[in-house]
C-alpha positions in Angstrom: -56.7 -24.7 41.8 -55.3 -21.2 42.4 -51.7 -21.3 43.8 -51.2 -18.6 46.3 -49.6 -16.0 44.0 -52.7 -16.0 41.7 -54.8 -15.6 45.0 -52.7 -12.8 46.0 -52.7 -11.3 42.7 -56.7 -11.8 42.5 -56.8 -9.9 45.9 -54.8 -6.8 44.7 -56.7 -6.7 41.6 -60.2 -6.5 43.4 -59.0 -4.4 45.9 -57.4 -1.6 43.1 -60.3 -1.9 41.5 -63.3 -0.8 43.8 -60.4 1.9 45.5 -60.5 3.4 42.5 -62.6 6.4 42.2 -63.3 8.7 38.8 -60.9 12.1 39.2 -62.7 14.5 40.5 -62.4 18.1 38.4 -61.1 20.5 40.9 -63.2 24.0 41.2 -61.7 26.9 39.0 -60.2 29.9 40.7 -62.0 32.3 38.6 -65.8 32.2 38.1 -66.4 30.3 41.8 -68.4 31.7 44.9 -65.7 30.5 47.4 -66.9 30.5 50.9 -64.6 30.7 53.9 -64.8 27.5 56.0 -61.7 28.2 58.2 -58.9 30.7 59.5 -55.8 29.9 60.8 -57.0 26.3 61.3 -60.5 27.6 63.2 -63.6 26.9 61.8 -65.4 30.2 60.8 -69.0 30.5 63.0 -70.5 33.8 62.3 -72.7 35.0 65.1 -75.2 36.7 62.5 -77.1 34.2 60.9 -77.8 36.4 57.9 -74.2 36.9 57.1 -71.8 35.1 55.0 -68.0 35.3 54.1 -67.4 34.9 50.4 -65.8 36.1 46.9 -65.4 35.5 43.5 -62.4 36.2 41.6 -62.7 37.1 38.0 -60.7 38.9 35.3 -58.1 40.7 37.9 -61.1 42.0 40.2 -62.1 40.3 43.5 -65.4 41.2 45.2 -67.6 39.2 47.8 -68.8 39.7 51.7 -66.3 39.5 54.5 -69.2 38.9 57.1 -71.8 41.8 56.9 -69.9 44.2 54.6 -69.4 44.0 50.8 -65.9 44.4 49.6 -64.3 44.7 46.1 -60.7 44.8 45.2 -57.6 43.7 42.5 -55.7 40.5 42.5 -52.5 39.5 40.4 -51.9 35.8 39.4 -48.1 34.8 39.3 -46.3 31.9 38.2 -46.2 28.7 40.4 -50.0 29.7 41.8 -48.9 33.1 43.2 -52.0 35.1 44.0 -51.5 38.5 45.4 -54.3 40.7 46.6 -54.5 44.6 46.1 -56.1 47.1 48.5 -59.7 46.3 49.4 -62.7 48.9 49.6 -65.7 47.8 51.7 -68.7 49.2 53.1 -68.8 50.1 56.9 -71.8 48.9 58.1 -71.0 48.0 61.9 -71.3 44.3 62.6 -71.5 41.6 65.3 -68.6 39.8 63.3 -66.1 42.7 63.0 -63.1 40.6 64.1 -63.7 38.1 61.6 -63.8 40.7 58.7 -60.5 42.1 60.3 -58.9 38.7 60.1 -59.8 37.9 56.5 -59.2 41.2 55.0 -55.3 40.4 56.8 -55.4 37.0 55.6 -56.4 38.4 52.1 -53.2 40.7 52.6 -50.4 37.9 53.8 -51.8 35.7 50.8 -49.2 34.5 48.0 -49.9 31.2 46.8 -53.3 29.4 46.6 -53.8 25.7 45.8 -57.0 24.1 44.8 -57.5 20.3 45.6 -61.4 19.3 44.2 -63.9 21.8 45.6 -61.4 23.4 48.4 -59.2 26.5 47.8 -56.5 26.9 50.2 -54.6 30.5 50.4 -51.1 30.7 51.8 -48.4 32.8 53.1 -45.1 33.1 52.1 -44.0 30.0 53.6 -46.7 28.2 52.1 -48.7 28.1 55.7 -52.4 27.9 54.9 -53.8 31.0 56.1 -57.4 30.3 55.2 -59.7 27.5 53.7 -62.7 27.8 51.1 -65.4 25.6 49.7 -66.7 26.2 46.1 -70.5 27.0 46.6 -71.3 27.1 43.0 -69.9 27.9 39.4 -71.0 31.1 37.9 -72.5 30.7 34.6 -70.0 31.5 31.8 -70.9 35.0 30.2 
């Protein structure tokens, strides 16, 4: 017959076994298509169904779409997950989601730090306040 200590130990062991999940591999900052989910804590909802906001970083260069306009620029990585974006260039089409594009470029300009947890990338300001959250859509094929 099991005593109370053995019962508690068995319960904890079984609970621990079923609560453990395999470690999720985090997406890579570079070579990943990062799709914007939220800015300043608000979900991004585009008016134009064919528009999207995403970016890909690779070899010091960033490019993507800021809504309907394509953009390109540079970035630098530093110690402790530092991330600084350089000046951006973009196409100049007028779109229904121009307010989102303006906020998006302001967010990139204010970014100083990034974190990645699983498939989520968070861009943060100098005070580590979250400016935007992206989700990894897919990994690009290695070159």
